[in-house]
PQR file of N, CA, C, O and H, with PARSE charges and radii, in Angstrom:
ATOM      1  N   MET A   1       0.820  -1.190   0.000 -0.4000 1.5000
ATOM      2  CA  MET A   1       0.000   0.000   0.000 -0.0000 2.0000
ATOM      3  C   MET A   1       0.868   1.259   0.000  0.5500 1.7000
ATOM      4  O   MET A   1       0.533   2.250  -0.649 -0.5500 1.4000
ATOM      5  N   GLN A   2       1.982   1.213   0.732 -0.4000 1.5000
ATOM      6  CA  GLN A   2       2.869   2.367   0.796 -0.0000 2.0000
ATOM      7  C   GLN A   2       3.506   2.662  -0.553  0.5500 1.7000
ATOM      8  O   GLN A   2       3.714   3.827  -0.893 -0.5500 1.4000
ATOM      9  H   GLN A   2       2.254   0.408   1.259  0.4000 1.0000
ATOM     10  N   THR A   3       3.821   1.620  -1.332 -0.4000 1.5000
ATOM     11  CA  THR A   3       4.513   1.843  -2.601 -0.0000 2.0000
ATOM     12  C   THR A   3       3.627   2.578  -3.599  0.5500 1.7000
ATOM     13  O   THR A   3       4.141   3.245  -4.496 -0.5500 1.4000
ATOM     14  H   THR A   3       3.652   0.674  -1.055  0.4000 1.0000
ATOM     15  N   ARG A   4       2.333   2.471  -3.465 -0.4000 1.5000
ATOM     16  CA  ARG A   4       1.432   3.191  -4.374 -0.0000 2.0000
ATOM     17  C   ARG A   4       1.514   4.690  -4.156  0.5500 1.7000
ATOM     18  O   ARG A   4       1.315   5.463  -5.093 -0.5500 1.4000
ATOM     19  H   ARG A   4       1.915   1.929  -2.735  0.4000 1.0000
ATOM     20  N   ARG A   5       1.805   5.113  -2.925 -0.4000 1.5000
ATOM     21  CA  ARG A   5       1.923   6.546  -2.658 -0.0000 2.0000
ATOM     22  C   ARG A   5       3.315   7.064  -2.973  0.5500 1.7000
ATOM     23  O   ARG A   5       3.484   8.254  -3.241 -0.5500 1.4000
ATOM     24  H   ARG A   5       1.967   4.485  -2.164  0.4000 1.0000
ATOM     25  N   VAL A   6       4.309   6.198  -2.946 -0.4000 1.5000
ATOM     26  CA  VAL A   6       5.684   6.627  -3.188 -0.0000 2.0000
ATOM     27  C   VAL A   6       5.956   6.794  -4.677  0.5500 1.7000
ATOM     28  O   VAL A   6       6.712   7.683  -5.069 -0.5500 1.4000
ATOM     29  H   VAL A   6       4.172   5.232  -2.728  0.4000 1.0000
ATOM     30  N   GLN A   7       5.362   5.969  -5.495 -0.4000 1.5000
ATOM     31  CA  GLN A   7       5.647   6.003  -6.930 -0.0000 2.0000
ATOM     32  C   GLN A   7       5.375   7.366  -7.569  0.5500 1.7000
ATOM     33  O   GLN A   7       6.227   7.843  -8.318 -0.5500 1.4000
ATOM     34  H   GLN A   7       4.748   5.247  -5.176  0.4000 1.0000
ATOM     35  N   PRO A   8       4.241   8.017  -7.318 -0.5600 1.5000
ATOM     36  CA  PRO A   8       4.048   9.350  -7.914  0.2800 2.0000
ATOM     37  C   PRO A   8       5.042  10.382  -7.382  0.5500 1.7000
ATOM     38  O   PRO A   8       5.436  11.292  -8.112 -0.5500 1.4000
ATOM     39  N   ARG A   9       5.448  10.253  -6.130 -0.4000 1.5000
ATOM     40  CA  ARG A   9       6.420  11.184  -5.572 -0.0000 2.0000
ATOM     41  C   ARG A   9       7.794  10.992  -6.192  0.5500 1.7000
ATOM     42  O   ARG A   9       8.507  11.964  -6.440 -0.5500 1.4000
ATOM     43  H   ARG A   9       5.128   9.514  -5.537  0.4000 1.0000
ATOM     44  N   LEU A  10       8.167   9.744  -6.444 -0.4000 1.5000
ATOM     45  CA  LEU A  10       9.435   9.482  -7.125 -0.0000 2.0000
ATOM     46  C   LEU A  10       9.415  10.032  -8.541  0.5500 1.7000
ATOM     47  O   LEU A  10      10.406  10.588  -9.015 -0.5500 1.4000
ATOM     48  H   LEU A  10       7.588   8.954  -6.242  0.4000 1.0000
ATOM     49  N   LEU A  11       8.301   9.876  -9.200 -0.4000 1.5000
ATOM     50  CA  LEU A  11       8.156  10.403 -10.554 -0.0000 2.0000
ATOM     51  C   LEU A  11       8.229  11.934 -10.552  0.5500 1.7000
ATOM     52  O   LEU A  11       8.857  12.529 -11.428 -0.5500 1.4000
ATOM     53  H   LEU A  11       7.496   9.424  -8.815  0.4000 1.0000
ATOM     54  N   ALA A  12       7.591  12.561  -9.577 -0.4000 1.5000
ATOM     55  CA  ALA A  12       7.640  14.018  -9.465 -0.0000 2.0000
ATOM     56  C   ALA A  12       9.068  14.493  -9.163  0.5500 1.7000
ATOM     57  O   ALA A  12       9.504  15.513  -9.695 -0.5500 1.4000
ATOM     58  H   ALA A  12       7.080  12.078  -8.865  0.4000 1.0000
ATOM     59  N   LEU A  13       9.790  13.761  -8.319 -0.4000 1.5000
ATOM     60  CA  LEU A  13      11.174  14.107  -8.017 -0.0000 2.0000
ATOM     61  C   LEU A  13      12.052  13.963  -9.257  0.5500 1.7000
ATOM     62  O   LEU A  13      12.940  14.783  -9.489 -0.5500 1.4000
ATOM     63  H   LEU A  13       9.435  12.932  -7.887  0.4000 1.0000
ATOM     64  N   PHE A  14      11.808  12.924 -10.052 -0.4000 1.5000
ATOM     65  CA  PHE A  14      12.551  12.732 -11.292 -0.0000 2.0000
ATOM     66  C   PHE A  14      12.347  13.909 -12.243  0.5500 1.7000
ATOM     67  O   PHE A  14      13.313  14.427 -12.802 -0.5500 1.4000
ATOM     68  H   PHE A  14      11.087  12.257  -9.864  0.4000 1.0000
ATOM     69  N   PHE A  15      11.110  14.328 -12.428 -0.4000 1.5000
ATOM     70  CA  PHE A  15      10.831  15.429 -13.342 -0.0000 2.0000
ATOM     71  C   PHE A  15      11.352  16.762 -12.794  0.5500 1.7000
ATOM     72  O   PHE A  15      11.766  17.627 -13.566 -0.5500 1.4000
ATOM     73  H   PHE A  15      10.325  13.906 -11.974  0.4000 1.0000
ATOM     74  N   ALA A  16      11.333  16.933 -11.472 -0.4000 1.5000
ATOM     75  CA  ALA A  16      11.912  18.139 -10.880 -0.0000 2.0000
ATOM     76  C   ALA A  16      13.419  18.179 -11.121  0.5500 1.7000
ATOM     77  O   ALA A  16      13.972  19.234 -11.428 -0.5500 1.4000
ATOM     78  H   ALA A  16      10.997  16.231 -10.845  0.4000 1.0000
ATOM     79  N   ALA A  17      14.080  17.034 -10.983 -0.4000 1.5000
ATOM     80  CA  ALA A  17      15.516  16.960 -11.242 -0.0000 2.0000
ATOM     81  C   ALA A  17      15.807  17.186 -12.719  0.5500 1.7000
ATOM     82  O   ALA A  17      16.777  17.858 -13.071 -0.5500 1.4000
ATOM     83  H   ALA A  17      13.631  16.176 -10.734  0.4000 1.0000
ATOM     84  N   LEU A  18      14.986  16.636 -13.560 -0.4000 1.5000
ATOM     85  CA  LEU A  18      15.167  16.813 -14.998 -0.0000 2.0000
ATOM     86  C   LEU A  18      15.052  18.283 -15.382  0.5500 1.7000
ATOM     87  O   LEU A  18      15.833  18.782 -16.192 -0.5500 1.4000
ATOM     88  H   LEU A  18      14.199  16.090 -13.273  0.4000 1.0000
ATOM     89  N   MET A  19      14.088  18.967 -14.806 -0.4000 1.5000
ATOM     90  CA  MET A  19      13.914  20.386 -15.100 -0.0000 2.0000
ATOM     91  C   MET A  19      15.056  21.218 -14.499  0.5500 1.7000
ATOM     92  O   MET A  19      15.533  22.157 -15.136 -0.5500 1.4000
ATOM     93  H   MET A  19      13.453  18.562 -14.148  0.4000 1.0000
ATOM     94  N   ALA A  20      15.490  20.885 -13.292 -0.4000 1.5000
ATOM     95  CA  ALA A  20      16.531  21.672 -12.630 -0.0000 2.0000
ATOM     96  C   ALA A  20      17.893  21.492 -13.280  0.5500 1.7000
ATOM     97  O   ALA A  20      18.704  22.417 -13.277 -0.5500 1.4000
ATOM     98  H   ALA A  20      15.102  20.123 -12.775  0.4000 1.0000
ATOM     99  N   LEU A  21      18.156  20.317 -13.836 -0.4000 1.5000
ATOM    100  CA  LEU A  21      19.460  20.045 -14.438 -0.0000 2.0000
ATOM    101  C   LEU A  21      19.439  20.171 -15.958  0.5500 1.7000
ATOM    102  O   LEU A  21      20.354  19.696 -16.631 -0.5500 1.4000
ATOM    103  H   LEU A  21      17.497  19.565 -13.839  0.4000 1.0000
ATOM    104  N   ASN A  22      18.422  20.797 -16.495 -0.4000 1.5000
ATOM    105  CA  ASN A  22      18.308  20.977 -17.925 -0.0000 2.0000
ATOM    106  C   ASN A  22      19.044  22.254 -18.347  0.5500 1.7000
ATOM    107  O   ASN A  22      19.270  23.143 -17.527 -0.5500 1.4000
ATOM    108  H   ASN A  22      17.679  21.184 -15.949  0.4000 1.0000
ATOM    109  N   TYR A  23      19.411  22.336 -19.614 -0.4000 1.5000
ATOM    110  CA  TYR A  23      20.241  23.439 -20.100 -0.0000 2.0000
ATOM    111  C   TYR A  23      19.663  24.834 -19.865  0.5500 1.7000
ATOM    112  O   TYR A  23      20.405  25.688 -19.378 -0.5500 1.4000
ATOM    113  H   TYR A  23      19.228  21.613 -20.280  0.4000 1.0000
ATOM    114  N   PRO A  24      18.425  25.128 -20.165 -0.5600 1.5000
ATOM    115  CA  PRO A  24      17.997  26.532 -20.014  0.2800 2.0000
ATOM    116  C   PRO A  24      18.164  27.074 -18.600  0.5500 1.7000
ATOM    117  O   PRO A  24      18.540  28.235 -18.439 -0.5500 1.4000
ATOM    118  N   LEU A  25      17.903  26.291 -17.593 -0.4000 1.5000
ATOM    119  CA  LEU A  25      18.074  26.791 -16.229 -0.0000 2.0000
ATOM    120  C   LEU A  25      19.542  26.845 -15.832  0.5500 1.7000
ATOM    121  O   LEU A  25      19.949  27.740 -15.091 -0.5500 1.4000
ATOM    122  H   LEU A  25      17.598  25.347 -17.724  0.4000 1.0000
ATOM    123  N   LEU A  26      20.338  25.905 -16.311 -0.4000 1.5000
ATOM    124  CA  LEU A  26      21.764  25.918 -15.981 -0.0000 2.0000
ATOM    125  C   LEU A  26      22.487  27.080 -16.648  0.5500 1.7000
ATOM    126  O   LEU A  26      23.519  27.529 -16.147 -0.5500 1.4000
ATOM    127  H   LEU A  26      20.008  25.178 -16.913  0.4000 1.0000
ATOM    128  N   SER A  27      21.973  27.571 -17.757 -0.4000 1.5000
ATOM    129  CA  SER A  27      22.635  28.677 -18.450 -0.0000 2.0000
ATOM    130  C   SER A  27      22.440  30.011 -17.726  0.5500 1.7000
ATOM    131  O   SER A  27      23.070  31.002 -18.094 -0.5500 1.4000
ATOM    132  H   SER A  27      21.135  27.206 -18.164  0.4000 1.0000
ATOM    133  N   LEU A  28      21.585  30.055 -16.712 -0.4000 1.5000
ATOM    134  CA  LEU A  28      21.355  31.299 -15.971 -0.0000 2.0000
ATOM    135  C   LEU A  28      22.496  31.622 -15.010  0.5500 1.7000
ATOM    136  O   LEU A  28      22.660  32.778 -14.619 -0.5500 1.4000
ATOM    137  H   LEU A  28      21.073  29.250 -16.413  0.4000 1.0000
ATOM    138  N   TRP A  29      23.292  30.614 -14.621 -0.4000 1.5000
ATOM    139  CA  TRP A  29      24.386  30.827 -13.671 -0.0000 2.0000
ATOM    140  C   TRP A  29      25.515  31.578 -14.355  0.5500 1.7000
ATOM    141  O   TRP A  29      25.867  31.278 -15.496 -0.5500 1.4000
ATOM    142  H   TRP A  29      23.159  29.675 -14.939  0.4000 1.0000
ATOM    143  N   SER A  30      26.080  32.551 -13.660 -0.4000 1.5000
ATOM    144  CA  SER A  30      27.194  33.339 -14.187 -0.0000 2.0000
ATOM    145  C   SER A  30      28.493  32.563 -14.025  0.5500 1.7000
ATOM    146  O   SER A  30      28.813  32.134 -12.916 -0.5500 1.4000
ATOM    147  H   SER A  30      25.793  32.795 -12.733  0.4000 1.0000
ATOM    148  N   PRO A  31      29.247  32.373 -15.101 -0.5600 1.5000
ATOM    149  CA  PRO A  31      30.493  31.603 -14.990  0.2800 2.0000
ATOM    150  C   PRO A  31      31.599  32.350 -14.240  0.5500 1.7000
ATOM    151  O   PRO A  31      32.541  31.715 -13.767 -0.5500 1.4000
ATOM    152  N   GLN A  32      31.513  33.682 -14.118 -0.4000 1.5000
ATOM    153  CA  GLN A  32      32.555  34.447 -13.443 -0.0000 2.0000
ATOM    154  C   GLN A  32      32.311  34.605 -11.945  0.5500 1.7000
ATOM    155  O   GLN A  32      33.230  34.983 -11.219 -0.5500 1.4000
ATOM    156  H   GLN A  32      30.748  34.198 -14.503  0.4000 1.0000
ATOM    157  N   ALA A  33      31.128  34.333 -11.471 -0.4000 1.5000
ATOM    158  CA  ALA A  33      30.799  34.555 -10.066 -0.0000 2.0000
ATOM    159  C   ALA A  33      31.466  33.503  -9.175  0.5500 1.7000
ATOM    160  O   ALA A  33      31.670  32.359  -9.580 -0.5500 1.4000
ATOM    161  H   ALA A  33      30.381  34.026 -12.061  0.4000 1.0000
ATOM    162  N   THR A  34      31.798  33.923  -7.955 -0.4000 1.5000
ATOM    163  CA  THR A  34      32.414  33.002  -6.992 -0.0000 2.0000
ATOM    164  C   THR A  34      31.686  33.089  -5.657  0.5500 1.7000
ATOM    165  O   THR A  34      31.075  34.107  -5.330 -0.5500 1.4000
ATOM    166  H   THR A  34      31.632  34.853  -7.626  0.4000 1.0000
ATOM    167  N   VAL A  35      31.763  32.007  -4.894 -0.4000 1.5000
ATOM    168  CA  VAL A  35      31.216  31.945  -3.546 -0.0000 2.0000
ATOM    169  C   VAL A  35      32.327  31.430  -2.644  0.5500 1.7000
ATOM    170  O   VAL A  35      32.764  30.289  -2.791 -0.5500 1.4000
ATOM    171  H   VAL A  35      32.260  31.181  -5.159  0.4000 1.0000
ATOM    172  N   PHE A  36      32.787  32.255  -1.715 -0.4000 1.5000
ATOM    173  CA  PHE A  36      33.898  31.897  -0.823 -0.0000 2.0000
ATOM    174  C   PHE A  36      35.118  31.429  -1.612  0.5500 1.7000
ATOM    175  O   PHE A  36      35.826  30.521  -1.177 -0.5500 1.4000
ATOM    176  H   PHE A  36      32.431  33.183  -1.596  0.4000 1.0000
ATOM    177  N   GLY A  37      35.363  32.033  -2.752 -0.4000 1.5000
ATOM    178  CA  GLY A  37      36.507  31.696  -3.573 -0.0000 2.0000
ATOM    179  C   GLY A  37      36.291  30.519  -4.515  0.5500 1.7000
ATOM    180  O   GLY A  37      37.177  30.196  -5.305 -0.5500 1.4000
ATOM    181  H   GLY A  37      34.788  32.771  -3.105  0.4000 1.0000
ATOM    182  N   LEU A  38      35.137  29.876  -4.447 -0.4000 1.5000
ATOM    183  CA  LEU A  38      34.829  28.751  -5.332 -0.0000 2.0000
ATOM    184  C   LEU A  38      33.946  29.241  -6.474  0.5500 1.7000
ATOM    185  O   LEU A  38      33.102  30.114  -6.273 -0.5500 1.4000
ATOM    186  H   LEU A  38      34.417  30.138  -3.805  0.4000 1.0000
ATOM    187  N   PRO A  39      34.132  28.687  -7.671 -0.5600 1.5000
ATOM    188  CA  PRO A  39      33.252  29.084  -8.783  0.2800 2.0000
ATOM    189  C   PRO A  39      31.797  28.722  -8.474  0.5500 1.7000
ATOM    190  O   PRO A  39      31.514  27.637  -7.966 -0.5500 1.4000
ATOM    191  N   LEU A  40      30.890  29.628  -8.780 -0.4000 1.5000
ATOM    192  CA  LEU A  40      29.480  29.453  -8.424 -0.0000 2.0000
ATOM    193  C   LEU A  40      28.827  28.288  -9.157  0.5500 1.7000
ATOM    194  O   LEU A  40      28.097  27.509  -8.545 -0.5500 1.4000
ATOM    195  H   LEU A  40      31.120  30.510  -9.193  0.4000 1.0000
ATOM    196  N   PHE A  41      29.077  28.156 -10.449 -0.4000 1.5000
ATOM    197  CA  PHE A  41      28.376  27.132 -11.236 -0.0000 2.0000
ATOM    198  C   PHE A  41      28.643  25.711 -10.738  0.5500 1.7000
ATOM    199  O   PHE A  41      27.682  24.991 -10.465 -0.5500 1.4000
ATOM    200  H   PHE A  41      29.670  28.788 -10.947  0.4000 1.0000
ATOM    201  N   PRO A  42      29.899  25.267 -10.606 -0.5600 1.5000
ATOM    202  CA  PRO A  42      30.102  23.899 -10.110  0.2800 2.0000
ATOM    203  C   PRO A  42      29.632  23.707  -8.667  0.5500 1.7000
ATOM    204  O   PRO A  42      29.147  22.637  -8.302 -0.5500 1.4000
ATOM    205  N   THR A  43      29.780  24.754  -7.852 -0.4000 1.5000
ATOM    206  CA  THR A  43      29.333  24.662  -6.464 -0.0000 2.0000
ATOM    207  C   THR A  43      27.821  24.497  -6.388  0.5500 1.7000
ATOM    208  O   THR A  43      27.325  23.659  -5.636 -0.5500 1.4000
ATOM    209  H   THR A  43      30.174  25.624  -8.149  0.4000 1.0000
ATOM    210  N   ALA A  44      27.092  25.289  -7.158 -0.4000 1.5000
ATOM    211  CA  ALA A  44      25.634  25.189  -7.170 -0.0000 2.0000
ATOM    212  C   ALA A  44      25.175  23.867  -7.779  0.5500 1.7000
ATOM    213  O   ALA A  44      24.202  23.273  -7.314 -0.5500 1.4000
ATOM    214  H   ALA A  44      27.495  25.970  -7.769  0.4000 1.0000
ATOM    215  N   LEU A  45      25.865  23.410  -8.809 -0.4000 1.5000
ATOM    216  CA  LEU A  45      25.514  22.145  -9.434 -0.0000 2.0000
ATOM    217  C   LEU A  45      25.708  20.986  -8.466  0.5500 1.7000
ATOM    218  O   LEU A  45      24.856  20.102  -8.377 -0.5500 1.4000
ATOM    219  H   LEU A  45      26.655  23.893  -9.187  0.4000 1.0000
ATOM    220  N   PHE A  46      26.820  20.986  -7.745 -0.4000 1.5000
ATOM    221  CA  PHE A  46      27.066  19.949  -6.753 -0.0000 2.0000
ATOM    222  C   PHE A  46      26.043  20.024  -5.618  0.5500 1.7000
ATOM    223  O   PHE A  46      25.558  18.993  -5.151 -0.5500 1.4000
ATOM    224  H   PHE A  46      27.512  21.704  -7.818  0.4000 1.0000
ATOM    225  N   GLY A  47      25.715  21.236  -5.176 -0.4000 1.5000
ATOM    226  CA  GLY A  47      24.718  21.396  -4.113 -0.0000 2.0000
ATOM    227  C   GLY A  47      23.344  20.912  -4.543  0.5500 1.7000
ATOM    228  O   GLY A  47      22.638  20.275  -3.761 -0.5500 1.4000
ATOM    229  H   GLY A  47      26.108  22.073  -5.556  0.4000 1.0000
ATOM    230  N   LEU A  48      22.961  21.205  -5.769 -0.4000 1.5000
ATOM    231  CA  LEU A  48      21.678  20.744  -6.293 -0.0000 2.0000
ATOM    232  C   LEU A  48      21.651  19.221  -6.400  0.5500 1.7000
ATOM    233  O   LEU A  48      20.658  18.580  -6.055 -0.5500 1.4000
ATOM    234  H   LEU A  48      23.534  21.723  -6.404  0.4000 1.0000
ATOM    235  N   TRP A  49      22.744  18.658  -6.879 -0.4000 1.5000
ATOM    236  CA  TRP A  49      22.859  17.203  -6.999 -0.0000 2.0000
ATOM    237  C   TRP A  49      22.759  16.544  -5.623  0.5500 1.7000
ATOM    238  O   TRP A  49      22.056  15.546  -5.464 -0.5500 1.4000
ATOM    239  H   TRP A  49      23.551  19.178  -7.160  0.4000 1.0000
ATOM    240  N   ALA A  50      23.457  17.097  -4.629 -0.4000 1.5000
ATOM    241  CA  ALA A  50      23.416  16.562  -3.269 -0.0000 2.0000
ATOM    242  C   ALA A  50      22.005  16.687  -2.678  0.5500 1.7000
ATOM    243  O   ALA A  50      21.542  15.784  -1.981 -0.5500 1.4000
ATOM    244  H   ALA A  50      24.028  17.908  -4.758  0.4000 1.0000
ATOM    245  N   LEU A  51      21.334  17.785  -2.952 -0.4000 1.5000
ATOM    246  CA  LEU A  51      19.967  17.984  -2.470 -0.0000 2.0000
ATOM    247  C   LEU A  51      19.010  16.963  -3.079  0.5500 1.7000
ATOM    248  O   LEU A  51      18.134  16.447  -2.385 -0.5500 1.4000
ATOM    249  H   LEU A  51      21.710  18.518  -3.518  0.4000 1.0000
ATOM    250  N   LEU A  52      19.167  16.669  -4.355 -0.4000 1.5000
ATOM    251  CA  LEU A  52      18.322  15.667  -5.009 -0.0000 2.0000
ATOM    252  C   LEU A  52      18.563  14.269  -4.440  0.5500 1.7000
ATOM    253  O   LEU A  52      17.617  13.504  -4.252 -0.5500 1.4000
ATOM    254  H   LEU A  52      19.878  17.088  -4.919  0.4000 1.0000
ATOM    255  N   ILE A  53      19.808  13.938  -4.171 -0.4000 1.5000
ATOM    256  CA  ILE A  53      20.117  12.638  -3.572 -0.0000 2.0000
ATOM    257  C   ILE A  53      19.537  12.548  -2.165  0.5500 1.7000
ATOM    258  O   ILE A  53      18.997  11.512  -1.777 -0.5500 1.4000
ATOM    259  H   ILE A  53      20.577  14.559  -4.324  0.4000 1.0000
ATOM    260  N   ALA A  54      19.647  13.632  -1.403 -0.4000 1.5000
ATOM    261  CA  ALA A  54      19.085  13.646  -0.050 -0.0000 2.0000
ATOM    262  C   ALA A  54      17.561  13.514  -0.084  0.5500 1.7000
ATOM    263  O   ALA A  54      16.984  12.805   0.741 -0.5500 1.4000
ATOM    264  H   ALA A  54      20.085  14.474  -1.718  0.4000 1.0000
ATOM    265  N   ALA A  55      16.909  14.186  -1.025 -0.4000 1.5000
ATOM    266  CA  ALA A  55      15.451  14.084  -1.150 -0.0000 2.0000
ATOM    267  C   ALA A  55      15.039  12.674  -1.548  0.5500 1.7000
ATOM    268  O   ALA A  55      14.038  12.156  -1.052 -0.5500 1.4000
ATOM    269  H   ALA A  55      17.377  14.762  -1.696  0.4000 1.0000
ATOM    270  N   LEU A  56      15.802  12.050  -2.439 -0.4000 1.5000
ATOM    271  CA  LEU A  56      15.507  10.678  -2.840 -0.0000 2.0000
ATOM    272  C   LEU A  56      15.683   9.714  -1.675  0.5500 1.7000
ATOM    273  O   LEU A  56      14.846   8.837  -1.462 -0.5500 1.4000
ATOM    274  H   LEU A  56      16.615  12.471  -2.842  0.4000 1.0000
ATOM    275  N   ALA A  57      16.760   9.870  -0.924 -0.4000 1.5000
ATOM    276  CA  ALA A  57      16.994   9.006   0.228 -0.0000 2.0000
ATOM    277  C   ALA A  57      15.901   9.183   1.281  0.5500 1.7000
ATOM    278  O   ALA A  57      15.409   8.206   1.846 -0.5500 1.4000
ATOM    279  H   ALA A  57      17.440  10.582  -1.097  0.4000 1.0000
ATOM    280  N   TRP A  58      15.529  10.431   1.539 -0.4000 1.5000
ATOM    281  CA  TRP A  58      14.480  10.685   2.525 -0.0000 2.0000
ATOM    282  C   TRP A  58      13.151  10.080   2.084  0.5500 1.7000
ATOM    283  O   TRP A  58      12.429   9.492   2.889 -0.5500 1.4000
ATOM    284  H   TRP A  58      15.929  11.225   1.080  0.4000 1.0000
ATOM    285  N   LEU A  59      12.840  10.227   0.818 -0.4000 1.5000
ATOM    286  CA  LEU A  59      11.584   9.700   0.290 -0.0000 2.0000
ATOM    287  C   LEU A  59      11.545   8.171   0.368  0.5500 1.7000
ATOM    288  O   LEU A  59      10.524   7.589   0.735 -0.5500 1.4000
ATOM    289  H   LEU A  59      13.427  10.705   0.164  0.4000 1.0000
ATOM    290  N   LEU A  60      12.656   7.531   0.023 -0.4000 1.5000
ATOM    291  CA  LEU A  60      12.687   6.073   0.053 -0.0000 2.0000
ATOM    292  C   LEU A  60      12.726   5.532   1.487  0.5500 1.7000
ATOM    293  O   LEU A  60      12.164   4.471   1.756 -0.5500 1.4000
ATOM    294  H   LEU A  60      13.485   8.004  -0.275  0.4000 1.0000
ATOM    295  N   GLU A  61      13.368   6.230   2.390 -0.4000 1.5000
ATOM    296  CA  GLU A  61      13.392   5.789   3.777 -0.0000 2.0000
ATOM    297  C   GLU A  61      12.018   5.967   4.438  0.5500 1.7000
ATOM    298  O   GLU A  61      11.637   5.172   5.298 -0.5500 1.4000
ATOM    299  H   GLU A  61      13.825   7.092   2.171  0.4000 1.0000
ATOM    300  N   ARG A  62      11.292   6.984   4.046 -0.4000 1.5000
ATOM    301  CA  ARG A  62       9.960   7.209   4.591 -0.0000 2.0000
ATOM    302  C   ARG A  62       8.953   6.157   4.141  0.5500 1.7000
ATOM    303  O   ARG A  62       7.945   5.932   4.812 -0.5500 1.4000
ATOM    304  H   ARG A  62      11.602   7.629   3.348  0.4000 1.0000
ATOM    305  N   SER A  63       9.221   5.517   3.014 -0.4000 1.5000
ATOM    306  CA  SER A  63       8.255   4.568   2.468 -0.0000 2.0000
ATOM    307  C   SER A  63       8.133   3.324   3.340  0.5500 1.7000
ATOM    308  O   SER A  63       7.128   2.616   3.264 -0.5500 1.4000
ATOM    309  H   SER A  63      10.039   5.700   2.469  0.4000 1.0000
ATOM    310  N   GLY A  64       9.145   3.046   4.171 -0.4000 1.5000
ATOM    311  CA  GLY A  64       9.085   1.892   5.061 -0.0000 2.0000
ATOM    312  C   GLY A  64       9.172   0.566   4.337  0.5500 1.7000
ATOM    313  O   GLY A  64       8.662  -0.444   4.822 -0.5500 1.4000
ATOM    314  H   GLY A  64       9.961   3.621   4.233  0.4000 1.0000
ATOM    315  N   ASP A  65       9.800   0.560   3.204 -0.4000 1.5000
ATOM    316  CA  ASP A  65       9.903  -0.647   2.394 -0.0000 2.0000
ATOM    317  C   ASP A  65      10.963  -1.590   2.871  0.5500 1.7000
ATOM    318  O   ASP A  65      11.159  -2.651   2.278 -0.5500 1.4000
ATOM    319  H   ASP A  65      10.215   1.380   2.810  0.4000 1.0000
TER
END
């Protein structure tokens, strides 16, 4: 019963990741900008990737499977 509620959420997370990591949104980041001396684009990309993995782990752990 739990897996029926998790499947649409996983699908929604997949499409959110697809939209967030797609070219038009990634092209908005300035290649010259820095955060604490680190380039903004790779730092933001890594942070977004880590956030998606954390959301996936949280979602799958909540399912109680």
